[in-house]
C-alpha positions as CSV (number, residue, x, y, z in Angstrom):
1,M,-57.8,-165.0,-76.5
2,E,-61.4,-166.2,-76.4
3,K,-60.3,-169.7,-75.3
4,N,-58.3,-168.2,-72.4
5,N,-61.3,-166.1,-71.3
6,R,-63.6,-169.2,-71.4
7,L,-61.0,-171.1,-69.3
8,L,-60.8,-168.2,-66.8
9,N,-64.5,-167.9,-66.5
10,G,-64.7,-171.7,-66.0
11,I,-62.2,-171.5,-63.2
12,K,-64.1,-168.6,-61.6
13,F,-67.4,-170.5,-61.8
14,F,-65.8,-173.6,-60.2
15,A,-64.2,-171.6,-57.4
16,L,-67.5,-169.8,-56.7
17,S,-69.3,-173.1,-56.7
18,V,-66.9,-174.5,-54.1
19,F,-67.3,-171.5,-51.9
20,L,-71.1,-171.8,-52.2
21,V,-71.1,-175.4,-51.1
22,L,-68.8,-174.6,-48.2
23,Y,-71.0,-171.8,-47.2
24,I,-74.3,-173.6,-47.2
25,F,-73.0,-176.9,-45.9
26,P,-73.5,-176.1,-42.2
27,F,-77.1,-174.9,-43.0
28,F,-77.7,-178.2,-44.9
29,I,-76.4,-180.2,-41.9
30,V,-78.7,-178.4,-39.5
31,L,-81.7,-178.8,-41.9
32,I,-81.3,-182.6,-42.4
33,N,-80.7,-183.3,-38.7
34,S,-83.8,-181.3,-37.7
35,F,-85.9,-184.1,-39.1
36,K,-84.1,-186.9,-37.3
37,E,-84.5,-188.7,-34.0
38,R,-81.7,-188.4,-31.5
39,K,-80.4,-191.9,-32.2
40,E,-80.2,-191.3,-35.9
41,I,-78.3,-188.0,-35.5
42,L,-75.7,-189.7,-33.2
43,E,-75.2,-192.6,-35.6
44,N,-74.5,-190.5,-38.7
45,P,-75.2,-186.7,-38.7
46,L,-74.3,-186.5,-42.4
47,K,-76.8,-189.0,-43.6
48,L,-80.2,-187.9,-45.0
49,P,-83.1,-188.6,-42.8
50,S,-84.8,-192.0,-43.4
51,V,-88.2,-190.4,-42.6
52,L,-89.2,-186.7,-42.5
53,N,-90.1,-186.4,-38.8
54,L,-91.9,-183.2,-38.0
55,S,-92.2,-183.9,-34.3
56,N,-89.0,-182.0,-33.6
57,Y,-90.5,-178.8,-35.1
58,L,-93.7,-179.2,-33.1
59,D,-91.7,-179.9,-29.9
60,A,-89.4,-176.9,-30.6
61,F,-92.3,-174.6,-31.4
62,T,-94.0,-175.5,-28.1
63,K,-91.1,-175.6,-25.7
64,M,-89.4,-172.4,-27.0
65,N,-92.8,-170.5,-26.9
66,Y,-91.9,-169.5,-30.5
67,M,-94.5,-166.8,-31.2
68,H,-93.8,-165.0,-28.0
69,A,-90.0,-165.2,-28.5
70,F,-90.4,-164.1,-32.1
71,L,-92.4,-161.1,-31.0
72,N,-89.8,-160.2,-28.5
73,S,-87.0,-160.4,-31.1
74,L,-89.1,-158.4,-33.6
75,I,-89.8,-155.6,-31.1
76,I,-86.2,-155.4,-30.0
77,T,-84.8,-155.5,-33.5
78,A,-87.3,-153.0,-35.0
79,F,-87.1,-150.4,-32.3
80,S,-83.3,-150.7,-32.1
81,V,-82.7,-150.3,-35.8
82,F,-85.2,-147.5,-36.1
83,L,-83.5,-145.5,-33.3
84,I,-80.0,-146.3,-34.5
85,T,-80.6,-145.0,-38.0
86,L,-82.7,-142.0,-36.9
87,L,-80.4,-140.7,-34.1
88,S,-77.1,-141.6,-35.8
89,S,-78.1,-139.8,-39.0
90,M,-79.0,-136.7,-37.1
91,T,-75.9,-136.8,-35.0
92,A,-73.7,-137.3,-38.1
93,Y,-75.4,-134.4,-39.8
94,I,-74.6,-132.1,-36.9
95,F,-71.0,-133.3,-36.8
96,V,-70.6,-132.5,-40.5
97,R,-72.4,-129.2,-40.8
98,K,-71.4,-127.7,-37.4
99,K,-67.6,-127.2,-37.4
100,W,-67.4,-127.0,-33.6
101,K,-64.3,-128.4,-31.8
102,F,-66.6,-130.3,-29.5
103,N,-68.2,-132.1,-32.5
104,Q,-64.7,-133.0,-33.8
105,F,-63.8,-134.4,-30.4
106,M,-67.1,-136.3,-30.0
107,F,-66.8,-137.8,-33.5
108,F,-63.2,-139.0,-32.8
109,F,-64.4,-140.3,-29.4
110,M,-67.2,-142.3,-31.1
111,V,-65.0,-143.7,-33.8
112,A,-62.3,-144.7,-31.2
113,S,-65.0,-146.5,-29.1
114,M,-65.5,-149.0,-31.9
115,I,-62.2,-150.7,-31.0
116,I,-63.3,-151.6,-27.5
117,P,-64.6,-155.2,-27.5
118,F,-67.9,-155.8,-25.8
119,Q,-66.5,-158.6,-23.7
120,G,-64.2,-156.0,-22.0
121,I,-67.1,-153.9,-20.7
122,M,-69.9,-156.5,-20.2
123,I,-69.3,-157.1,-16.5
124,P,-69.2,-153.4,-15.5
125,L,-72.2,-152.9,-17.8
126,V,-74.3,-155.6,-16.0
127,K,-73.2,-154.4,-12.6
128,I,-73.9,-150.7,-13.1
129,Y,-77.3,-151.1,-14.9
130,G,-78.3,-153.9,-12.5
131,S,-77.7,-151.7,-9.5
132,I,-80.2,-149.1,-10.9
133,G,-82.8,-151.6,-11.8
134,M,-82.5,-151.5,-15.6
135,M,-82.0,-155.3,-16.2
136,N,-84.6,-157.8,-17.4
137,S,-86.3,-155.3,-19.7
138,K,-86.6,-155.2,-23.5
139,W,-86.4,-151.4,-23.4
140,A,-83.2,-151.4,-21.5
141,L,-81.8,-153.9,-24.0
142,I,-82.9,-151.6,-26.9
143,Y,-81.2,-148.7,-25.1
144,M,-78.0,-150.6,-25.0
145,Y,-78.2,-151.7,-28.6
146,V,-78.6,-148.0,-29.6
147,G,-75.5,-147.2,-27.6
148,F,-73.4,-150.0,-29.1
149,G,-74.6,-149.5,-32.7
150,A,-74.5,-145.7,-32.9
151,S,-70.7,-145.4,-33.4
152,L,-70.5,-147.4,-36.6
153,A,-73.7,-145.8,-37.9
154,V,-72.5,-142.3,-37.2
155,F,-69.1,-143.1,-38.9
156,M,-70.9,-144.3,-42.1
157,Y,-73.4,-141.5,-42.2
158,H,-70.6,-138.9,-41.6
159,G,-68.7,-139.9,-44.7
160,F,-71.9,-140.0,-46.8
161,I,-73.3,-136.7,-45.7
162,K,-70.0,-134.9,-46.6
163,S,-70.7,-135.8,-50.2
164,I,-74.1,-134.1,-50.2
165,P,-73.8,-130.6,-51.7
166,L,-74.5,-127.9,-49.2
167,E,-76.2,-125.8,-51.9
168,L,-79.3,-128.1,-51.7
169,E,-79.8,-127.3,-48.0
170,E,-79.2,-123.6,-48.6
171,A,-81.8,-123.5,-51.3
172,A,-84.3,-125.2,-48.9
173,M,-83.5,-122.7,-46.1
174,I,-84.0,-119.8,-48.5
175,D,-87.5,-121.1,-49.2
176,G,-88.2,-120.9,-45.5
177,A,-87.4,-124.4,-44.3
178,G,-85.8,-124.8,-40.9
179,Q,-82.8,-127.0,-40.2
180,L,-84.9,-129.9,-38.9
181,K,-87.2,-129.8,-41.9
182,T,-84.3,-129.4,-44.3
183,F,-82.7,-132.5,-42.8
184,F,-85.9,-134.7,-43.1
185,T,-87.0,-133.4,-46.5
186,I,-83.7,-132.9,-48.3
187,V,-80.8,-134.8,-46.5
188,F,-82.4,-137.9,-45.1
189,P,-84.0,-139.1,-48.3
190,L,-80.5,-138.9,-50.0
191,L,-79.2,-141.2,-47.2
192,K,-81.3,-144.1,-48.3
193,P,-78.4,-146.2,-49.7
194,V,-76.3,-146.0,-46.5
195,T,-79.4,-146.3,-44.3
196,T,-80.2,-149.6,-46.0
197,T,-76.7,-150.8,-45.5
198,I,-76.7,-149.9,-41.8
199,A,-80.2,-151.4,-41.3
200,I,-79.1,-154.7,-42.9
201,L,-76.0,-154.9,-40.7
202,D,-77.9,-154.0,-37.5
203,I,-80.8,-156.4,-38.2
204,L,-78.4,-159.3,-38.7
205,W,-76.5,-158.3,-35.6
206,I,-79.4,-157.7,-33.2
207,W,-81.7,-160.5,-34.4
208,N,-78.9,-163.1,-34.0
209,D,-77.3,-161.7,-30.9
210,F,-77.1,-164.0,-28.0
211,L,-74.7,-162.6,-25.4
212,L,-76.2,-159.2,-24.6
213,P,-79.8,-160.6,-24.3
214,Y,-78.4,-163.4,-22.2
215,L,-76.9,-160.9,-19.8
216,V,-79.9,-158.5,-19.6
217,L,-83.0,-160.6,-20.0
218,M,-83.6,-162.9,-17.0
219,A,-87.3,-163.8,-17.1
220,P,-88.4,-166.6,-19.5
221,E,-91.2,-164.4,-21.0
222,Q,-88.5,-161.9,-22.1
223,R,-86.5,-164.4,-24.1
224,T,-85.6,-163.7,-27.7
225,L,-85.3,-166.4,-30.4
226,P,-81.6,-167.1,-29.8
227,L,-82.2,-167.4,-26.1
228,S,-85.1,-169.7,-26.7
229,V,-82.9,-172.0,-28.8
230,F,-80.5,-172.3,-25.9
231,Y,-83.3,-173.9,-23.9
232,F,-82.5,-177.2,-25.5
233,Y,-78.9,-177.2,-24.4
234,G,-78.7,-178.6,-20.9
235,T,-75.8,-179.0,-18.5
236,Y,-75.4,-182.7,-19.2
237,T,-77.4,-183.4,-22.3
238,I,-78.6,-181.8,-25.5
239,E,-81.9,-182.4,-27.3
240,Y,-80.3,-182.5,-30.7
241,G,-83.4,-182.9,-32.9
242,P,-85.5,-180.2,-31.3
243,A,-82.4,-178.0,-31.0
244,M,-81.7,-178.2,-34.8
245,A,-85.4,-177.6,-35.5
246,A,-85.3,-174.5,-33.2
247,L,-82.3,-173.2,-35.1
248,M,-84.2,-173.5,-38.3
249,L,-87.2,-171.8,-36.9
250,A,-85.0,-168.9,-35.7
251,T,-83.4,-168.7,-39.1
252,I,-86.5,-168.8,-41.3
253,P,-87.7,-165.2,-40.6
254,V,-84.3,-163.8,-41.7
255,I,-84.4,-165.9,-44.9
256,I,-87.9,-164.8,-45.7
257,V,-87.0,-161.1,-45.2
258,Y,-84.0,-161.6,-47.5
259,L,-86.0,-163.3,-50.2
260,L,-88.7,-160.6,-50.2
261,M,-86.2,-157.7,-50.1
262,Q,-83.1,-159.1,-51.8
263,K,-83.3,-156.5,-54.6
264,Q,-83.5,-153.5,-52.2
265,I,-80.8,-155.1,-50.0
266,I,-78.3,-155.6,-52.9
267,E,-79.1,-152.2,-54.3
268,G,-78.5,-150.5,-51.0
269,V,-75.2,-152.3,-50.3
270,L,-73.9,-151.5,-53.8
271,K,-74.9,-147.8,-53.7
272,G,-73.5,-147.5,-50.2
273,S,-70.2,-149.0,-51.1
274,I,-69.8,-146.9,-54.3
275,K,-70.7,-143.7,-52.5
């Protein structure tokens, strides 16, 4: 029995190791090619660099105006995630605690909207908001992210709030707390696991998103990091070395955040899935 368990554990370890290699292989290819000259990349993209050439990183940092693009991405992501979590949690709370038919209809409407692909509405979206002068603005983009991200967040908060005992809120209201104060002092702190899960999903989505910023942000000074990486992809040629370095520079902030907060991230995902 013990021998079978050891064999099974060995097979699991081997399978997980294979999946790990397959998962990090694209990242490894981008990393090694970010230190190469164009000729060396074209000759053999799988070969380790003969010399660690940092000129690609310096070139990418300058041409993509990295700090400005990073700040744009940070502002858009931070404000979007904050508004999505705040407004969606309050909306879900009203949907759960107020048994109005209108709330039931709106909840069904929001859940149903998740099946509509963005590609199906992007042309009307650009046309309508362009006609009223809401394009080429970070704040218009944040507004759109809140709209697109609210449905999933409300759906997740809705299921979580239903599991919170109503007696906790009734006790707070007996002590004189209003509904708004009850939500922020009693309910919202209990939503930390699902809030962490939603924040992780939305940060990864918004930080790495290319299509929506590409449609909305026209001016170079409004570019996010993914848009700045696209700078190295021309119509007839690609600056492979700087492009790989730009990809690494755009990825590094997400990796740093994960390394610093991996405990909270894993804890939030696990608690959210169990709940």
